[in-house]
DSSP file (Angstrom, degrees, kcal/mol; ACC not computed):
  #  RESIDUE AA STRUCTURE BP1 BP2  ACC     N-H-->O    O-->H-N    N-H-->O    O-->H-N    TCO  KAPPA ALPHA  PHI   PSI    X-CA   Y-CA   Z-CA
    1    1 A M              0   0    0      0, 0.0     2,-0.2     0, 0.0     7,-0.0   0.000 360.0 360.0 360.0 129.4  174.5   10.7   75.4
    2    2 A Q        -     0   0    0      2,-0.0     2,-0.6     1,-0.0     0, 0.0  -0.619 360.0-115.0-101.3 166.8  172.3   13.5   74.2
    3    3 A F        +     0   0    0     -2,-0.2     2,-0.3     4,-0.1     3,-0.0  -0.366  67.6 127.4-100.8  53.9  169.0   14.5   75.7
    4    4 A T  S  > S-     0   0    0     -2,-0.6     4,-2.4     1,-0.1     5,-0.2  -0.684  70.6-113.7 -99.6 162.3  166.7   13.7   72.8
    5    5 A I  H  > S+     0   0    0     -2,-0.3     4,-2.6     1,-0.2     5,-0.2   0.912 115.8  50.1 -63.6 -42.0  163.6   11.5   73.2
    6    6 A T  H  > S+     0   0    0      2,-0.2     4,-2.2     1,-0.2    -1,-0.2   0.896 111.6  47.8 -66.7 -38.8  165.0    8.7   71.0
    7    7 A D  H  > S+     0   0    0      2,-0.2     4,-1.4     1,-0.2    -1,-0.2   0.905 112.5  49.1 -67.3 -40.4  168.3    8.7   72.9
    8    8 A L  H  < S+     0   0    0     -4,-2.4     4,-0.4     1,-0.2     3,-0.3   0.920 112.7  48.0 -63.1 -42.8  166.6    8.6   76.3
    9    9 A Y  H >< S+     0   0    0     -4,-2.6     3,-1.1     1,-0.2    -2,-0.2   0.889 108.3  55.1 -64.9 -37.7  164.3    5.8   75.0
   10   10 A A  H 3< S+     0   0    0     -4,-2.2    -1,-0.2     1,-0.2    -2,-0.2   0.814 108.9  47.7 -65.8 -29.2  167.3    3.8   73.7
   11   11 A H  T 3< S+     0   0    0     -4,-1.4    -1,-0.2    -3,-0.3    -2,-0.2   0.413  91.2 106.7 -92.2   1.2  169.0    3.9   77.1
   12   12 A M    <   -     0   0    0     -3,-1.1     2,-0.1    -4,-0.4    -3,-0.0  -0.480  65.7-129.8 -79.8 150.6  165.9    2.9   79.1
   13   13 A G     >  -     0   0    0     -2,-0.2     4,-2.1     1,-0.1     5,-0.2  -0.321  34.0 -94.1 -85.0 178.4  165.6   -0.6   80.5
   14   14 A L  H  > S+     0   0    0      1,-0.2     4,-2.0     2,-0.2     5,-0.1   0.897 124.5  50.3 -63.2 -41.5  162.6   -2.8   80.0
   15   15 A F  H  > S+     0   0    0      1,-0.2     4,-2.1     2,-0.2    -1,-0.2   0.900 110.8  48.9 -66.0 -40.5  160.9   -1.7   83.3
   16   16 A A  H  > S+     0   0    0      2,-0.2     4,-2.2     1,-0.2    -1,-0.2   0.885 110.9  50.7 -65.8 -39.0  161.3    2.0   82.4
   17   17 A R  H  X S+     0   0    0     -4,-2.1     4,-2.3     2,-0.2    -1,-0.2   0.883 108.6  52.6 -66.4 -37.4  159.9    1.4   78.9
   18   18 A L  H  X S+     0   0    0     -4,-2.0     4,-2.6     2,-0.2    -2,-0.2   0.914 108.8  49.6 -62.5 -44.1  156.9   -0.4   80.4
   19   19 A I  H  X S+     0   0    0     -4,-2.1     4,-2.6     1,-0.2    -2,-0.2   0.915 110.5  49.8 -62.2 -43.5  156.2    2.6   82.7
   20   20 A V  H  X S+     0   0    0     -4,-2.2     4,-2.1     1,-0.2    -1,-0.2   0.902 111.4  49.8 -62.4 -40.4  156.4    5.0   79.8
   21   21 A F  H  X S+     0   0    0     -4,-2.3     4,-2.1     2,-0.2    -2,-0.2   0.927 111.6  47.2 -65.1 -44.6  154.0    2.8   77.8
   22   22 A V  H  X S+     0   0    0     -4,-2.6     4,-2.4     1,-0.2    -2,-0.2   0.908 112.2  50.3 -64.3 -41.8  151.5    2.6   80.7
   23   23 A L  H  X S+     0   0    0     -4,-2.6     4,-2.1     1,-0.2    -1,-0.2   0.880 108.9  52.7 -64.0 -37.0  151.7    6.4   81.2
   24   24 A G  H  X S+     0   0    0     -4,-2.1     4,-2.1     2,-0.2    -2,-0.2   0.913 110.2  47.0 -63.3 -43.0  151.1    6.9   77.5
   25   25 A I  H  X S+     0   0    0     -4,-2.1     4,-2.5     1,-0.2    -2,-0.2   0.900 111.5  51.8 -65.4 -39.9  148.0    4.8   77.6
   26   26 A M  H  X S+     0   0    0     -4,-2.4     4,-2.0     1,-0.2    -1,-0.2   0.874 108.5  51.5 -64.8 -36.3  146.7    6.5   80.8
   27   27 A S  H  X S+     0   0    0     -4,-2.1     4,-1.6     2,-0.2    -1,-0.2   0.915 111.1  46.6 -65.5 -44.4  147.2    9.9   79.1
   28   28 A V  H  X S+     0   0    0     -4,-2.1     4,-1.9     1,-0.2    -2,-0.2   0.922 112.7  50.2 -63.8 -44.0  145.2    8.9   76.0
   29   29 A L  H  X S+     0   0    0     -4,-2.5     4,-2.4     1,-0.2    -1,-0.2   0.851 107.0  54.1 -64.0 -35.2  142.4    7.4   78.2
   30   30 A S  H  X S+     0   0    0     -4,-2.0     4,-2.1     1,-0.2    -1,-0.2   0.862 108.2  50.0 -68.8 -33.5  142.2   10.6   80.3
   31   31 A L  H  X S+     0   0    0     -4,-1.6     4,-2.3     2,-0.2    -2,-0.2   0.873 110.0  51.0 -68.3 -37.2  141.7   12.6   77.1
   32   32 A V  H  X S+     0   0    0     -4,-1.9     4,-2.3     2,-0.2    -2,-0.2   0.924 111.4  46.9 -64.9 -44.5  139.0   10.2   76.0
   33   33 A V  H  X S+     0   0    0     -4,-2.4     4,-2.6     2,-0.2    -2,-0.2   0.897 110.8  52.8 -65.2 -39.6  137.2   10.5   79.3
   34   34 A M  H  X S+     0   0    0     -4,-2.1     4,-2.0     1,-0.2    -2,-0.2   0.928 110.6  47.2 -61.1 -44.6  137.5   14.3   79.2
   35   35 A A  H  X S+     0   0    0     -4,-2.3     4,-2.0     2,-0.2    -2,-0.2   0.908 112.4  49.3 -64.8 -40.9  135.9   14.4   75.7
   36   36 A E  H  X S+     0   0    0     -4,-2.3     4,-2.4     1,-0.2    -2,-0.2   0.917 111.0  49.7 -63.8 -43.5  133.1   12.1   76.8
   37   37 A R  H  X S+     0   0    0     -4,-2.6     4,-2.4     1,-0.2    -1,-0.2   0.854 109.0  53.2 -64.1 -35.2  132.4   14.2   79.9
   38   38 A L  H  X S+     0   0    0     -4,-2.0     4,-2.3     2,-0.2    -1,-0.2   0.904 109.4  48.0 -65.3 -42.2  132.3   17.4   77.8
   39   39 A V  H  X S+     0   0    0     -4,-2.0     4,-2.0     2,-0.2    -2,-0.2   0.932 114.3  46.1 -64.4 -45.9  129.8   15.8   75.4
   40   40 A V  H  X S+     0   0    0     -4,-2.4     4,-2.7     1,-0.2     5,-0.2   0.890 111.4  52.6 -65.3 -39.3  127.6   14.7   78.4
   41   41 A F  H  X S+     0   0    0     -4,-2.4     4,-2.2     2,-0.2    -1,-0.2   0.929 109.8  47.5 -62.4 -45.9  127.9   18.0   80.1
   42   42 A N  H  X S+     0   0    0     -4,-2.3     4,-1.8     2,-0.2    -1,-0.2   0.888 113.4  48.9 -63.8 -38.4  126.8   19.9   77.0
   43   43 A K  H  X S+     0   0    0     -4,-2.0     4,-2.1     1,-0.2    -2,-0.2   0.923 113.0  46.1 -66.4 -44.5  123.8   17.6   76.5
   44   44 A S  H  X S+     0   0    0     -4,-2.7     4,-2.3     1,-0.2    -2,-0.2   0.831 108.8  56.6 -70.1 -30.3  122.7   17.8   80.1
   45   45 A R  H  X S+     0   0    0     -4,-2.2     4,-2.0    -5,-0.2    -1,-0.2   0.923 109.3  45.0 -66.5 -43.2  123.1   21.6   80.1
   46   46 A S  H  X S+     0   0    0     -4,-1.8     4,-2.2     1,-0.2    -2,-0.2   0.896 113.7  50.2 -67.6 -38.2  120.7   22.0   77.1
   47   47 A E  H  X S+     0   0    0     -4,-2.1     4,-2.4     1,-0.2    -2,-0.2   0.896 109.5  51.7 -65.3 -38.1  118.3   19.5   78.7
   48   48 A S  H  X S+     0   0    0     -4,-2.3     4,-2.5     2,-0.2    -2,-0.2   0.900 109.4  49.8 -66.0 -39.7  118.4   21.4   82.0
   49   49 A R  H  X S+     0   0    0     -4,-2.0     4,-2.2     2,-0.2    -1,-0.2   0.927 111.0  48.7 -62.9 -44.4  117.6   24.7   80.2
   50   50 A N  H  X S+     0   0    0     -4,-2.2     4,-2.0     1,-0.2    -2,-0.2   0.907 112.1  49.2 -62.0 -41.6  114.7   23.1   78.4
   51   51 A F  H  X S+     0   0    0     -4,-2.4     4,-2.4     1,-0.2    -1,-0.2   0.908 110.1  50.9 -64.6 -42.3  113.4   21.7   81.7
   52   52 A A  H  X S+     0   0    0     -4,-2.5     4,-1.5     1,-0.2    -1,-0.2   0.880 109.1  50.8 -64.8 -38.1  113.7   25.1   83.4
   53   53 A E  H  X S+     0   0    0     -4,-2.2     4,-0.8     1,-0.2    -1,-0.2   0.902 113.1  45.9 -65.5 -40.5  111.8   26.9   80.7
   54   54 A R  H  X S+     0   0    0     -4,-2.0     4,-0.9     1,-0.2     3,-0.2   0.880 114.8  46.7 -70.5 -36.3  109.0   24.3   80.9
   55   55 A M  H  X S+     0   0    0     -4,-2.4     4,-3.0     1,-0.2     5,-0.3   0.719  96.7  73.3 -79.1 -21.2  108.8   24.4   84.7
   56   56 A A  H  X S+     0   0    0     -4,-1.5     4,-2.2     1,-0.2    -1,-0.2   0.920 100.2  44.7 -59.9 -44.4  108.9   28.2   84.9
   57   57 A A  H  X S+     0   0    0     -4,-0.8     4,-1.9    -3,-0.2    -1,-0.2   0.892 114.3  48.9 -67.6 -39.1  105.3   28.4   83.7
   58   58 A V  H  X S+     0   0    0     -4,-0.9     4,-2.1     2,-0.2    -2,-0.2   0.931 114.2  45.3 -65.9 -45.5  104.1   25.6   85.9
   59   59 A L  H  X S+     0   0    0     -4,-3.0     4,-2.4     1,-0.2    -2,-0.2   0.872 111.7  51.2 -70.1 -36.0  105.7   27.1   89.0
   60   60 A S  H  X S+     0   0    0     -4,-2.2     4,-2.1    -5,-0.3    -1,-0.2   0.880 110.9  49.1 -69.9 -34.9  104.5   30.6   88.3
   61   61 A K  H  X S+     0   0    0     -4,-1.9     4,-2.5     2,-0.2    -2,-0.2   0.904 111.1  50.0 -65.8 -41.6  100.9   29.4   87.9
   62   62 A A  H  X S+     0   0    0     -4,-2.1     4,-2.4     2,-0.2    -2,-0.2   0.889 110.6  49.6 -64.4 -39.7  101.2   27.4   91.1
   63   63 A A  H  X S+     0   0    0     -4,-2.4     4,-2.4     2,-0.2    -1,-0.2   0.904 110.7  50.4 -66.3 -39.9  102.5   30.5   93.0
   64   64 A Y  H  X S+     0   0    0     -4,-2.1     4,-1.9     2,-0.2    -2,-0.2   0.937 112.9  45.5 -60.8 -47.2   99.7   32.6   91.6
   65   65 A D  H  X S+     0   0    0     -4,-2.5     4,-2.0     1,-0.2    -2,-0.2   0.899 112.7  50.9 -63.9 -41.3   97.1   30.0   92.7
   66   66 A L  H  X S+     0   0    0     -4,-2.4     4,-2.6     1,-0.2     5,-0.5   0.899 108.3  52.5 -64.4 -40.9   98.7   29.6   96.1
   67   67 A L  H  X S+     0   0    0     -4,-2.4     4,-1.8     1,-0.2    -1,-0.2   0.924 114.0  42.2 -59.1 -45.4   98.7   33.4   96.7
   68   68 A H  H  < S+     0   0    0     -4,-1.9    -1,-0.2    -5,-0.2    -2,-0.2   0.757 117.0  47.6 -78.8 -24.1   95.0   33.6   95.9
   69   69 A Q  H  < S+     0   0    0     -4,-2.0    -2,-0.2    -5,-0.2    -1,-0.2   0.919 122.1  30.5 -80.4 -45.3   94.0   30.6   97.9
   70   70 A R  H  < S+     0   0    0     -4,-2.6    -3,-0.2     1,-0.2    -2,-0.2   0.836 133.5  26.8 -84.4 -33.7   95.9   31.3  101.1
   71   71 A Y    ><  +     0   0    0     -4,-1.8     3,-1.0    -5,-0.5     6,-0.3  -0.502  66.7 151.1-129.0  64.7   95.9   35.0  101.1
   72   72 A P  T 3  S+     0   0    0      0, 0.0    -1,-0.1     0, 0.0    -2,-0.1   0.775  74.4  46.9 -71.2 -24.4   92.8   36.2   99.2
   73   73 A D  T 3  S+     0   0    0     -3,-0.1     2,-0.1     4,-0.1    -5,-0.1   0.307  87.4 109.4-102.1  10.1   92.3   39.5  101.1
   74   74 A T  S <> S-     0   0    0     -3,-1.0     4,-2.1     1,-0.1     5,-0.2  -0.379  78.2-115.2 -83.1 165.2   95.9   40.8  101.1
   75   75 A T  H  > S+     0   0    0      1,-0.2     4,-2.2     2,-0.2     5,-0.2   0.895 115.9  53.6 -62.9 -41.0   97.1   43.7   99.1
   76   76 A W  H  > S+     0   0    0      1,-0.2     4,-1.4     2,-0.2    -1,-0.2   0.922 109.6  47.1 -61.9 -43.6   99.4   41.5   97.0
   77   77 A S  H  4 S+     0   0    0     -6,-0.3    -1,-0.2     1,-0.2    -2,-0.2   0.894 112.7  48.8 -67.0 -39.1   96.6   39.2   96.1
   78   78 A K  H  < S+     0   0    0     -4,-2.1    -1,-0.2     1,-0.2    -2,-0.2   0.846 113.6  47.0 -69.1 -33.0   94.3   42.1   95.2
   79   79 A N  H  < S+     0   0    0     -4,-2.2     2,-1.0     1,-0.2    -1,-0.2   0.679 101.8  68.8 -82.4 -17.6   97.0   43.7   93.0
   80   80 A T     <  +     0   0    0     -4,-1.4    -1,-0.2    -5,-0.2    -4,-0.0  -0.745  56.9 147.9-102.0  86.2   97.9   40.5   91.3
   81   81 A K        +     0   0    0     -2,-1.0     2,-0.3    -3,-0.1    -1,-0.2   0.685  56.5  48.3 -94.2 -19.7   94.8   40.0   89.2
   82   82 A Y        -     0   0    0     -3,-0.2     2,-0.6     2,-0.0    -1,-0.0  -0.888  65.5-141.5-126.0 152.4   96.3   38.2   86.2
   83   83 A W        -     0   0    0     -2,-0.3     2,-1.0     2,-0.1   -22,-0.1  -0.963  14.8-158.3-110.7 119.5   98.6   35.3   85.6
   84   84 A Y        +     0   0    0     -2,-0.6     2,-0.3   -24,-0.1   -24,-0.0  -0.796  41.7 122.6-100.3  95.6  101.0   35.9   82.7
   85   85 A G        -     0   0    0     -2,-1.0     2,-0.2   -25,-0.0    -2,-0.1  -0.972  59.2-104.8-150.4 163.5  102.2   32.6   81.6
   86   86 A A        -     0   0    0     -2,-0.3     2,-0.8     1,-0.0    -2,-0.0  -0.576  35.2-117.1 -87.4 153.9  102.3   30.3   78.6
   87   87 A N              0   0    0     -2,-0.2    -1,-0.0     1,-0.2   -29,-0.0  -0.835 360.0 360.0 -94.4 112.2  100.0   27.3   78.3
   88   88 A Y              0   0    0     -2,-0.8    -1,-0.2   -34,-0.1   -30,-0.0   0.374 360.0 360.0-108.4 360.0  102.1   24.1   78.3
């Protein structure tokens, strides 16, 4: 007996062949799941970046308004006269 894949497979019993078959299916399915997760991750990463860019202007405007409403007489409020943001 040699240690080649075909010789090993030839000397296997039915139960061992069944285990090899199940492990092969599990390996293929794990690769499919990995590929699907990679696609979903890339899509969600681009959506998250787009969301963060859109929310940055909204949050900076809200911070500017909050500063001037709650602390109108502070040095920070007096030195922050303009809001630099995009209109979304």
